[in-house]
C-alpha positions in Angstrom: 71.4 156.1 60.4 71.4 154.9 64.0 68.3 153.0 65.1 66.2 154.5 68.0 66.2 152.1 71.0 62.8 150.8 72.2 61.6 151.7 75.6 62.2 148.7 77.8 59.3 146.9 79.5 58.9 146.9 83.3 60.3 143.4 83.4 63.4 144.2 81.3 66.6 145.4 83.1 67.7 149.0 82.7 69.9 149.3 79.6 72.4 152.0 78.7 70.5 152.7 75.5 67.5 153.9 77.5 68.5 157.5 77.1 65.1 159.0 76.7 63.4 157.8 79.9 66.1 157.9 82.5 67.9 160.8 84.1 71.6 160.3 83.5 73.9 160.9 86.5 77.3 161.5 84.8 78.0 165.1 83.7 80.8 166.3 81.4 82.8 167.3 84.5 82.4 163.9 86.1 83.2 162.0 82.9 86.4 164.1 82.4 87.4 163.5 86.0 86.7 159.8 85.6 89.2 159.7 82.7 91.8 161.6 84.8 91.2 159.4 87.8 91.6 156.2 85.8 94.8 157.4 84.1 96.7 159.0 87.0 97.4 156.2 89.4 99.5 153.1 89.7 101.5 153.4 86.5 102.9 156.9 86.9 103.8 156.2 90.5 105.4 152.8 90.0 106.7 152.1 86.5 109.7 154.5 86.0 112.0 152.1 87.9 110.9 149.2 85.7 111.5 151.2 82.5 115.0 152.1 83.6 116.0 148.4 83.8 115.8 148.2 80.0 116.0 151.9 78.8 118.8 153.4 80.8 119.1 157.0 79.6 116.7 159.8 81.0 116.0 161.4 77.6 114.9 158.0 76.2 112.7 157.4 79.2 111.1 160.9 78.8 110.6 160.1 75.1 108.7 157.0 76.1 106.2 159.1 78.0 105.9 161.6 75.1 105.2 158.8 72.6 102.8 157.1 75.0 100.9 160.3 75.5 100.6 161.0 71.7 99.4 157.4 71.2 96.8 157.7 74.0 95.5 161.0 72.7 95.1 159.5 69.2 93.3 156.5 70.8 91.0 158.9 72.7 90.0 160.7 69.5 89.1 157.3 67.9 87.0 156.3 70.9 85.4 159.7 70.9 84.1 159.0 67.3 82.9 155.5 68.1 81.3 156.5 71.4 79.4 159.3 69.8 78.0 156.8 67.2 77.3 154.1 69.8 76.6 155.9 73.2 76.3 152.8 75.2 78.1 151.7 78.4 80.7 148.9 78.1 83.7 150.3 76.4 85.1 148.0 73.7 82.2 145.5 74.2 79.5 147.3 72.2 82.0 148.8 69.7 83.6 145.4 68.7 80.2 143.7 68.8 78.7 146.0 66.2 81.8 146.7 64.1 83.0 143.0 63.7 80.8 140.4 65.4 79.2 139.8 68.8 81.9 137.2 69.5 84.6 139.9 69.3 82.7 142.1 71.7 82.3 139.1 74.1 86.0 138.4 74.0 86.8 142.0 74.8 84.2 142.0 77.6 85.7 138.9 79.3 89.2 140.3 78.9 88.0 143.5 80.4 86.8 141.7 83.6 90.2 140.2 84.2 92.9 142.3 82.4 90.9 145.5 81.9 89.8 146.1 85.4 90.4 143.2 87.7 94.2 143.1 87.2 94.6 146.9 87.3 92.6 147.1 90.5 94.9 144.5 91.9 98.0 146.4 90.7 96.7 149.6 92.3 96.0 147.8 95.6 99.6 146.2 95.5 101.1 149.7 94.9 99.0 151.2 97.6 100.3 148.5 100.0 103.9 149.3 99.0 103.5 153.0 99.7 101.6 152.4 103.0 104.4 150.1 104.1 106.9 152.8 103.4 105.1 155.1 105.9 104.1 152.3 108.4 106.8 149.6 108.2 104.8 147.2 110.3 101.7 147.1 108.1 100.7 144.1 106.0 100.7 145.6 102.5 98.5 142.9 101.0 95.9 143.2 103.7 95.9 147.0 103.4 95.3 146.8 99.6 92.5 144.2 99.9 90.8 146.2 102.7 90.7 149.3 100.5 89.2 147.3 97.6 86.4 146.0 100.0 85.6 149.5 101.3 85.4 151.1 97.9 83.3 148.2 96.6 80.7 149.0 99.3 80.7 152.7 98.4 80.0 152.0 94.8 77.2 149.5 95.7 75.3 152.3 97.4 74.4 154.6 94.5 75.8 155.7 91.2 75.4 159.4 92.0 77.0 159.0 95.4 79.9 157.1 93.7 80.3 160.0 91.2 80.5 162.6 94.0 83.0 160.5 96.0 85.0 160.1 92.8 85.0 163.8 92.0 86.3 164.8 95.5 89.2 162.3 95.5 90.2 163.1 91.9 90.3 166.8 92.5 92.6 166.1 95.5 94.8 164.0 93.3 95.1 166.7 90.6 96.1 169.2 93.3 98.7 166.7 94.7 100.3 166.2 91.2 100.5 170.0 90.5 102.0 170.8 93.9 104.5 167.9 93.7 105.7 169.0 90.2 106.1 172.7 91.4 108.0 171.6 94.6 110.2 169.2 92.6 111.7 172.1 90.6 112.8 173.7 93.9 114.7 170.6 95.1 117.9 171.5 97.0 120.1 168.9 95.3 118.9 168.4 91.7 120.2 165.8 89.3 121.5 166.8 85.9 119.0 165.6 83.4 120.2 165.8 79.8 117.2 166.0 77.4 119.0 164.8 74.3 122.1 162.6 74.0 122.0 162.0 70.3 121.2 158.2 70.2 117.5 158.5 71.0 116.3 157.8 67.4 118.3 154.6 67.4 116.8 153.7 70.9 113.3 154.2 69.7 113.5 151.3 67.2 115.1 148.9 69.7 113.4 146.0 71.4 114.1 147.4 74.8 112.2 150.6 73.9 109.2 148.6 72.7 109.1 146.5 75.8 109.5 149.5 78.1 106.6 151.1 76.2 104.3 148.5 77.7 104.8 150.0 81.1 104.0 153.5 79.7 101.0 152.1 77.9 99.7 150.7 81.1 100.3 154.0 82.9 98.2 155.8 80.2 95.5 153.1 80.3 92.3 154.7 81.4 92.2 157.3 78.6 89.0 155.5 77.4 87.4 155.3 80.8 84.3 157.5 80.1 83.4 155.2 77.2 82.7 152.5 79.8 79.9 154.6 81.3 78.7 156.2 78.0 75.2 155.2 78.6 75.1 157.1 81.9 76.7 160.3 80.4 74.6 163.3 79.8 74.6 164.3 76.0 77.1 161.5 75.2 77.4 162.5 71.5 79.1 165.7 72.7 80.3 165.2 76.2 81.9 161.7 75.7 84.5 162.8 73.1 85.3 166.0 75.0 85.8 164.1 78.2 88.1 161.7 76.5 90.5 164.0 74.8 90.5 166.8 77.5 91.3 164.2 80.2 93.9 162.5 78.1 95.7 165.7 77.1 95.8 167.0 80.7 97.2 163.7 82.0 99.8 163.4 79.2 101.3 166.8 80.2 101.3 165.9 83.9 103.0 162.5 83.2 105.9 164.0 81.2 106.5 166.7 83.9 106.1 164.2 86.8 108.6 161.8 85.4 111.0 164.6 84.7 110.7 165.5 88.4 111.5 161.9 89.5 114.7 162.0 87.3 115.5 165.5 88.4 115.3 164.7 92.2 116.7 161.2 92.5 119.8 159.5 90.8 118.9 157.1 88.1 120.7 154.2 89.8 118.5 154.6 92.9 115.3 154.6 90.9 116.2 151.6 88.7 114.1 148.5 89.6 112.1 150.3 92.3 108.3 150.5 92.5 108.0 153.3 95.1 109.8 155.9 92.9 107.4 158.7 94.1 108.4 158.1 97.7 112.1 158.3 96.9 111.5 161.6 95.0 109.3 163.0 97.8 112.1 162.2 100.3 114.6 164.1 98.2 112.3 167.1 98.0 110.7 167.3 101.4 112.9 165.2 103.6 111.9 162.1 105.5 109.0 163.6 107.5 107.6 165.4 104.5 108.0 162.3 102.3 105.7 160.4 104.7 103.0 163.1 104.4 103.3 163.1 100.6 103.3 159.3 100.5 100.0 159.3 102.4 98.6 161.7 99.8 99.8 159.4 97.1 97.9 156.6 98.8 94.8 158.8 98.7 95.5 159.3 94.9 95.7 155.6 94.5 92.3 155.3 96.3 90.9 157.6 93.6 92.3 155.3 90.9 90.8 152.2 92.6 87.5 153.9 93.0 87.3 155.0 89.3 88.0 151.4 88.1 85.6 149.8 90.5 83.0 152.3 89.2 83.7 151.8 85.5 84.6 148.2 85.1 81.3 146.5 86.1 79.5 148.4 83.4 81.1 146.0 80.9 79.8 142.9 82.7 76.4 144.6 83.1 76.2 145.3 79.3 77.0 141.6 78.7 74.4 140.5 81.1 71.8 142.6 79.2 72.6 140.8 76.0 73.3 137.2 77.0 70.7 135.0 78.9 73.3 133.0 80.8 74.8 136.2 82.3 71.6 138.1 83.0 72.3 138.1 86.8 75.0 140.7 86.2 72.6 143.1 84.5 70.5 143.5 87.7 70.8 146.9 89.5 69.8 148.1 92.9 67.6 151.2 93.5 70.7 153.4 93.2 71.4 152.1 89.7 74.5 150.1 90.7 75.0 146.7 89.0 75.4 144.8 92.3 76.6 141.4 91.1 78.8 142.9 88.4 80.6 145.1 91.0 81.0 142.1 93.3 82.4 139.9 90.5 84.9 142.6 89.5 86.2 143.1 93.1 86.4 139.4 93.7 88.7 138.9 90.7 90.8 141.9 91.8 91.2 140.5 95.3 92.2 137.1 94.0 94.9 138.6 91.8 96.2 140.9 94.5 96.7 138.0 96.9 98.2 135.5 94.4 100.2 137.4 91.8 103.3 139.6 91.5 103.3 143.2 90.4 105.5 142.9 87.3 103.8 139.7 86.0 100.4 141.3 86.2 101.6 144.5 84.6 103.0 142.8 81.5 99.9 140.6 81.0 97.6 143.7 81.4 99.7 145.8 79.0 99.5 143.2 76.2 95.8 142.2 76.6 94.5 145.8 76.9 96.6 147.0 73.9 95.3 144.1 71.8 91.7 145.0 72.2 92.2 148.7 72.0 94.1 148.1 68.7 91.1 146.3 67.3 88.8 149.1 68.5 90.8 151.9 66.9 91.1 149.8 63.7 87.3 149.8 63.8 87.2 153.5 62.9 88.7 152.6 59.5 86.3 149.7 59.1 83.2 151.8 59.8 84.5 154.6 57.5 84.6 152.0 54.7 81.6 149.9 55.5 79.2 152.6 56.8 80.3 155.9 55.2 76.8 157.4 55.4 76.0 156.9 59.1 75.6 160.0 61.3 78.8 160.9 63.1 78.2 163.5 65.8 81.9 163.7 66.3 84.6 163.0 63.7 88.1 162.4 65.0 90.7 165.0 64.2 93.5 164.2 61.8 91.9 161.1 60.2 93.5 159.0 58.8 96.9 160.0 60.3 95.9 160.0 64.0 94.4 156.4 64.1 97.2 155.2 61.9 99.8 156.6 64.3 98.0 154.7 67.2 97.9 151.5 65.2 101.6 151.6 64.2 102.9 152.4 67.7 100.8 149.8 69.4 101.1 147.1 66.7 104.9 147.5 66.9 104.8 147.1 70.7 102.6 144.0 70.5 105.0 142.3 68.1 108.0 143.0 70.3 106.1 141.8 73.4 105.3 138.5 71.7 109.0 138.1 70.9 110.6 139.4 74.1 107.9 138.5 76.7 106.3 135.4 75.3 104.8 134.0 78.5 102.6 136.9 79.6 101.7 137.6 76.0 100.6 133.9 75.6 98.5 134.2 78.7 96.8 137.2 77.1 96.0 135.2 74.0 94.8 132.3 76.2 92.4 134.7 77.9 90.9 135.6 74.5 90.8 131.9 73.5 89.0 130.9 76.7 86.5 133.7 76.2 85.8 132.4 72.7 85.0 129.0 74.2 82.6 130.6 76.7 80.9 132.5 73.9 80.2 129.3 72.0 78.7 127.8 75.2 76.8 130.8 76.6 76.0 133.2 73.8 72.2 132.9 73.5 71.0 136.5 73.1 68.5 137.9 75.6 65.1 139.0 74.3 65.8 142.5 75.6 69.3 142.5 74.2 70.5 146.0 73.3 73.6 144.9 71.3 71.5 144.4 68.2 72.8 145.9 65.0 72.7 149.7 65.6 73.3 150.7 62.0 70.7 150.8 59.3 
């Protein structure tokens, strides 16, 4: 049975477990749009060209996106079960803290600050700069990306509800853009011949090249767990959290497969290979140069939505850590609008630093390995809890257990192994991030008196 949280004192910071005495700002609609906004962004608009450098055939590339979508959907189901049991903001942080040990949660929280949100925000800003430069050649792409991070940071410092409303408007616009782009792509005047099956796809699936290319797809699908990071602010989280996770993930998976088909259908493979601005090339083929500029500006707005969603969700991890650990209590402080001010500023500062100092491909591989590692441990936690705590109340049970979590673990475990072999340096940096976080935990982890990461199972 889950323990009932105590009402915090006036001196204690607001905690996500305080579900009885606070009005929650995030509806099912907002939570679902948050998942969609986090997922549709940098990855789908930038990674196809990188995949084609190692997996050269269109049907194999499309198969990458199908496998990635299936994996993300299985992961979303697992997070839905865990989130219904532990409806607290912070994503993997509260899950791993209670399933394994507080140290595991702390490691995932530190990794989330850098690899989970700081680096993806930087990636989205870099991609935004590339697309803006395609429309305005004289613009400084780095300055453009950093400026957008700064503006969105100020918006999300104002108020949680205002940030949700801003997020909903931009995400709805992004969905409309994707649907229109796909429909227009099928009407391109000079389509490419895309063969959907060449006969060697099964062999390709088990190749190192496929596993390494899958990390780009995995990054593009990252964000399927976004609403879990604001679970404590979601209305009726035991029902709305799992619904938002799997509805958002299913919708985006369908969009991704169709959108990448359109990229391959409208532009020759040799022109896409190695390029980051693949959506611009496709838009130019469909709408011409003038139309491509308009579409590219709309893609920039879509990337703004992605940046906004991550700037909104990411700081909740740091906030949850601040509630639990005395040395980090500064990050638990919120303003009158409910925004964790110092956590937001820390997240954006990390993102700006990475955007200015790192390259796109290096950040992407590091992010893919690190995020997959902690998501792997979280999904594995479903099995652990089913064995250790079979009698606890589960408001939502994931569909297809044990096949669905096992599928996720096999696909992502296989990808992690090949990344360690084929891309040892960024993988090592990911492991170093976890090791550094463990050292910090030893030095800092004195629990706060009002800590809400206490054992939630009885």
